[in-house]
N, C-alpha and C positions, 0 to 999 in steps of 0.2 A: 126489221128485214133483217134475218142470219143466214149465216150461210156455209157449208159443213167445212171443218177442221182438223187436220191433224196435231196440231200443237195447243196443250194447256192442263195447267194442273185442276181446271175444275172440268174437266171431260173426259169419257172413257179411253180417246184414241189414241194411238201411241206415241211418246213423245219422243221427239228427233234428241240429240244430245250437241249434233252441228248442225250447219248450215253453210250453203256456199254465200259467199259473200265475194265484193271487189274493194277490194285491197290499196289504198294508195303506199307504197313502201319509201318510194323517192319523187324527187320529181321526174315526170312524166313515165312514170314505171306505175301502173294500175294491174292488178296481176285478182287472177281469180284464187282464192286461199277456201278453207275449212274452218270454222271457228264454231267455238263453242255457243250454243243458243242462249240470248241474252236472259237476264234474271228482270223480269221490271220492278223495281225499286218503291218505293210507296207515294202513290199518288200518279204511279205511272202506269200504261198501258202497252202489253206485250202485240204489237200486231204482226199476223203472217201476213209478208206482202204479195200481193197479185199483180200491184204494176207500180213501175219507178219510172217517170219521163227524167231526160238528162235537159238538164239547162246549161245555159252556155257560161254560166261560174263554176259549172263543175270542171266543163272543159278548162278555165283559166286556174282552178286550182291546181287540177293535176297536172299542168302546163309550166304553171308559174310557182303557186301557191304563194301568193301575196299575201295570206292572211297568217301565212307561218303556221299552220296547223303542225301541229306534234304527231309525228308516223311513227308506226304506221294509224291508218284511219280507213274506217270502210267510208268510203265517199255516199254521193247521194242525200238531196233533201227534199224532195216531191213522191211520196208516195202516200197509196193508198191498198188498204186490203181488210183483213177479218181481224177482229179482238180472240186473242188467241189464252190470254191470261192476262188478269187485275191486278197489279201493284196492291198491298193493306194502304184502305182507307180510298179504295177508288167505286163507287157504288152506282155513280151512272150510266154505266156502259153493262151490258151483258157480253160472255163469251160466246162467239160466235157473230157478232152485229159486222156490217162494211162499215167500215169507217175510212175515214182521212184526216193525216195530220198538216198541223201546220207547223212548219221547220223552228220559226224563230221564237226561243222561249226566254220571256221577259226574266229576270229577277223577283219582282212585285215589292224590293226594299229600297231602291237607289232613288235618288231626286227625281228623274225623270219619271219612274214608275210613278211612284207617288202625285205627278202633277198628272198622275192620267196619260201619259208618252210609253208606255212600255215598250211598242215599236222602235225607241227613241235613246232602250235601256242601255245604259254603262256599263253593265254586266249580261251582258246578251251572251243566253244560251243559242246553240244551235245545230239541226242535226249537219254531221259531217264535214262540222269543224273542230267544236269543242267536245263532241260526241260522237257515236258510232252512226252513220246515217242509213239512207233506206235502197242503198245497190247491194242489200240482202237478204233472203228468205224471211228476216224475223226482225224487228227492228223497233225499240223503247221511244215512246213518247209520252210527254207528261198528260195527264188526261183532262187539261182545260185549254189542251192544244189541239184535242182532236173533237172530230165532229162526224154525227152520224152522214151515210152518204145517203141521197134522195132517192128512192126507188128506179127512176128512170133515167140515172146517170152512171153513166158504166167506169168500173174502176180507172183507166187509162184518161180518162177525163178527171175522175174525181182526183187523182192523183196530183191534177194542172193548179189544186187549190188557191197554193202560197202562190204563183203567178197573177192569177187573176184579182186577188185582191193586193198584190201590190201596184199592178196597174188598173185598178179600182182606186186606191190610192193616187195616184198621178192622176184621174180623172179629175176625182175633187179638188186635189191642189189647185187646180184648172181654173177652177169654179167656171163651169162651162153652161153659160147660159141659153136656153133657145134663139134659134136664130141666128148665134154667132158661127164663125168659124173657125178651123181646126185646124194644124197641122204638122204631122207625125214626122219626123226627120228617123230613119231607118227601117228597115221592110224584115226585120226577125221576130221573131214569136211574139216578145215585148211589145212593137211596133204592131206587131197585127191585133194583138189583143186588146191594145188601148184604142186604137181603131174601127174596131166593132162595139167597145165600150162605151167609147165614147157618144157612138147614134144614140144611145138611151136618154142621152142630154138633149135631145132634137136641135140638134144645131142645122144652119142652113148648111153646109157641107163639108166635108172633110180631107182631107188631102194629106196623101201617104206619097212622102218622097224615098225612093229606094234603090237599088242597085239591082237586084234580080226579077226577070219576068215571072219566074215560078211564084217567086211568093209573092209577089204583087194583085196576080193574079187571084191572090185568096181572099182578096176584100175586095170583091165585084161593085160594093154598091158605093163604093167612095172614085175618087179623082185620083190616079197617079201620077206618078212623074217618074219617069227611069233618068236617073241622073246620069249613069254611063252616055245616054241617047239624048243628053240635053244639054244645048249650048252652057245656056243663063240659065240656071233653075231659079233664080229669085226672080227674075220676069215669067218666066210660065209659071211659077204660086202666085203669081200678081195678076195675070191673063185667065189663069184659071176663076179667078176670084174676083170677077167683075172690074179686075184694074185698083185696089185693094190691096193692105196688109191683111193679115188676116188677126184674131182676135186673141188664136191660144195658139201657141207654138209646144209641142212637147217633143223635149230629146230623148227617143229611144235609140240611138248608137251615141257614144261614148268619144266621137272625134271631136277635135277642135273646128273640125270646117263645120261639123254639125252645129254647133253653137254660134257659130257666126253667121250662118244661113237664117237660127233661130230668129237671135237678133236683129238682121237685117228684113226681116221679111214682115215681124209685127207690126202690124198701127197703132198709132198713139194709145198709150196705157192700155197695149196688150201684156199678155202674160205669157212667160216663157219657164215653163215646167222641166229643170232638168232630174229626168229619171234615171237615167245610165251615167256613171261618174264620169265624168272628163278625167284623163290624165294630166297630171304636170301641171302647168300655170300657163293655162291658154289666154290670150289675149281676146279683152270684151271693149267694144266700144263704148267706153261709159259715160263718152257724150252724147251718143243716140240716148242710151238708159236715159240720163238727165234730162234732156230736150225734148223728149218725149214721154217720160214720166212710167216707161216700163217699169214693170214688176218680176223679177227672176225668184224662183222659186224651186228649193229642192223637196224632193219626192223619195224617200227611201224607207222600204218595208212596206207595213199599212196597220192604221190606226183602228183598231179592232174592226178589221171587216171580211172576218171568216166568213162570215153567215151569210154576207151580204154577196161574198163571192161564190158561195154553194149557190145563192135564188139566180145569180150570173148562169151560173153553170148548167141548170136545171131548165133556163129560159129557151125553147127551141128556137124563137126567133132569133137570138143571137149566135147559134150556130157555133159555139167554142168548141167540141168535142173537133169538130172536122179537122180544127188547129193541129191537132195530132193526127198526122199524116203518117207517120211509120210505125208500126205496135210488134216488136219481135220479141222471141224466146227468149229466154234469158242466157242462153246456149250462144245466140249468135249475138253476144254482145262485143265485139270486137267491131263487126259488121254496124253495130248500131251507135259505137262513136264514131266511125269513121263516117256515120251519113252526117249525126248532128252538126260534125265536127265542119267536115268536107263539102257536103249536099247539099250547096244552097240556092241549087239548082234544080234538084229535086223532091226536099223536105224542107221539113217544116220544125214540127215537134217531134220528137222519137221518143216513145215509150218501149221499155223491158217488160214480158211479159212472165211471171211463174208460173206453172203449171196448175191449171186447174185440177181441185180434187173430185173425186167421180160423187157424185148425189147416190152411189149406194153406199158411202161411209158415214150417209144421217145427218139431219138438219138439228141444231141447239135450239128451238124453238119454247122451251120453259127456263 
């Protein structure tokens, strides 16, 4: 499927020399700027952005810059659009095709890459960190990290490719078996994604613990526990699970209390998946880990789950696009970031949309 374009050295349409972008210039200083449209390097695809979604990690990078990003930098790493131009050596895409991008770029040469663990690459590249990202009208991505968007998937949902992939990693690391019980701690976008994806593993029940009524309502098929309204959360989890602990607990929030809750509510030989980074050196009940033979498993990035993520996005029974609750035009980016940062009682995932091009500009079908 192709889409009308305005920019490419390979088509007859007008090629702009500059683009709008959101650039981080200092901690907590995100500014709209005009920048030159980038040129794709060999093996890269230039994408004209149609939709980009705001991630919790974007907000953290803007507020604190924990990865010491060299500034200024165009932020954003979740984006989808249309192919605008191809770098040398790229033959698997055509100008005008609808594509989405995975922002994590393994080096393909380090020890972990050679072991098949590219998602744990020692020299990892990443959109919005060591190269300009998707909060712009155009961005470049290495061609092997791009995928065609299935016809039934909208751009705003397709931009969510990488979050779906990393949540699939968490589900797979948990080795959820049919009939097992799953606890997800955290009601942010990742937590609710994990809850929906876990349902494909046919667990007997999924329990989500969170703090926001609006967000908990987004997963109507699971058991939800509102932490603020529940005096004894571990007890409530057991009562919701016939008096037993759970088989798998997934941390989708990085608080030490969430880690303690996960360990406390696992049954013997249960598995704790640490999806969200827990800051500092929190205490762990190692005696309980020892005597109940618990497993603690990390889940960071995803091990080649791009295509599986696209399949889940296209699966209407999962309804993943509905978790993108707000779609705002790029001109309203301050409002979009306000919603993403503070709108926990009215928003979940927020997308920025660039203007669609009129059909009269034609289609590149050849």
